[in-house]
N, C-alpha and C positions, 0 to 999 in steps of 0.2 A: 424823359431821360435825361440820371443823369455819367454824360460824357462829357472827360475821358473820363478810363478807369486805372486805379493807379494800383499798383502790387509796392510788396518790400522793393526791384528794380528793378519794375518798369512800368511803362505809359501807356494804356492801347489808344489810339485817340483813334475818330476818322483820316481816309486819307484824302490828304491834297494830289494836287497830276501831281508834282513839283517832283513826288514820292515812287515816280518809273526809274529811274537807275535808281536805286538800292531791290527792287521788287523783282524789273526785270534778273535779278542778282542773284537770284534764291530760282525763278518761275522759269529761266532760259538754262539754267542746270538740269545735268539730264542722271547726275544723285543723286538731284530733289525729289527728282519727279517724275522716279522710276516705278513707283503704289502709284501718284493721285492724276486723274482722270483728263488734266491737261494736260500741258507742256510737250518737250522743254518747248519755250514761247517761243518767237521769235518777237522783238523789240516793237512793234502792229497788233503782235499781240496782246504784248504784257498790254499798253499803252491804251485800247478797246476793252480793256479789262479793268481801268485804272479808269475811264470814263465810265463805264457800266455800271460798276460800283459806287462811284459818286452822287451818280446821280439818281441810288436806290435810297439815298440816305435822306433826300427828301419829297420822300414817302409818305403820308398821312388814313393808320394809323404805320412805323413806323415796323415791319415786320425786320428785316435782315440786320447783318451791321456787323458789314466784313471790315475789323479794323487792325491795325497799323503798329505790329505788335514793338516797340523803342525803349531803349535803357536807356532810364530815367539820367543817369547818370549827362551822358551824350547825347541822349536824345535821337542816336543812328539808331535806324530802321532796323529786324533783327528779320522780320518775320509778319505771318497775318494771325488771326488768330476771327472765328466769324463764329459767328451764331444763330441760326433763323428759325423764325417761326415758322414750323410745315402745319398748325394745323387748327386753328386760335378755339373752333370751342373744344375740342380732349383737346388744349394746353400741352401741346409738343414739340418740339425745338430740338432742331438738330446745332452738333458743331465742328467745324474742319479748325486744318492749321496745318501752317509750314512755315519755318526754317529755315534760313540761310545755316548751309553746311560743318563753317567758321562753331558756329553758337552749337550744334550739335550736343550733350550727355550735362548740361552745363546746367539741368532746372529750369530755365527758359520756359522751353512748354510748357510744363505740368503746371506751374506759375501762371501765364498766363487762358493756358486751359482752367484752372480752376477760378482765377478772376472769369469769368466767360460767362462760365460755371457761372456762380452766385449769379450775376449779373440776371442771368435769363430765371433763373426763381424768385432772386428778391426784386428789381426791376420791373418783366417784362409777367410775372404771376406765374414759369411752365409750371408745369406737375409732369413733365418728364423729361427728358433732355436723352436723345442721342446721337450718338456718332461709329460708323464706319472706315473699315479699314481695307486696308490688303492684308489676305494673308499671312503670306510673308512679310510684313512688313510688324514685323517685332518692335521695333519702340516702343511703334504709333502704341500699339496694343496694351503695353508696358504705359506710358504715357497717363494708355485711362484705366488703368486699375490701377498706379495712383492718387484716381481721386476716384477713388470711390465706385468708378462705372464697374458691369456686370457681366459676364461676357449673357449672351442671350441666344444665342442662334444663330450657323454660319448659313449661307444665305450664295447654292449654289448661281454662279452664272450671269447672278446680281446687273451688271452693267459689258456694252459693249465701249470698249477701252481700246483704243488702240491697232483697230483692228486684231478685236480679241477678246470673246468670253471670262470674264472674270468674278470669279469669287468675292464678300465682303463676310469678313467678320461683323455683326451686328452685337 
C-alpha cells in the first residue's frame, strides 16, 4: 500500500504511540465528540485506542486504515481519517473522520477525506464506500456532499451511543 497519503496541505500517515497527546486533544473535547460513538476520552481511553489502531497496522491483508492527519508544513497532527474494508467479497468500505476544533471550517477535513476515498478506490479496489453521521451533524454531512457522496437513507435508532438510541444518515 502506498502510505503515507499526501494532498496539497496534508500528510496522512499511520499512527505512532507518541501521537497520543495530539489525539487526546480532540478525543477528550466534549464539543468535538458530541456526535461520535466515543468520548470524551480519558487519557487511558486515548492510549488504548492508539494501541488498538497500531496493532491493526500489521494485519494481513490489511483491512483497516486509521490515519493520522498532519499538516504537511508543520507535521502537526490535527485529526484522524479512517477507511475500513467492511465486505471484501462485495468490495465495500466505510470512512470516518474527526478533527481538532481549531482546524474546523478550513477545508482540511474535505481534503483528507478525498485522499482516503481515492485510496479506497485506487489502492484497495473498493467498489462502494459509505459513511454515516448523526442527523444533526450538518458539518459532517456537508463534507460528504462536497466529495460527491449522496444521502441514501436514514437509519432510525441505528446505534446505542452514550445511553441513548441514535439515528444516522447513510
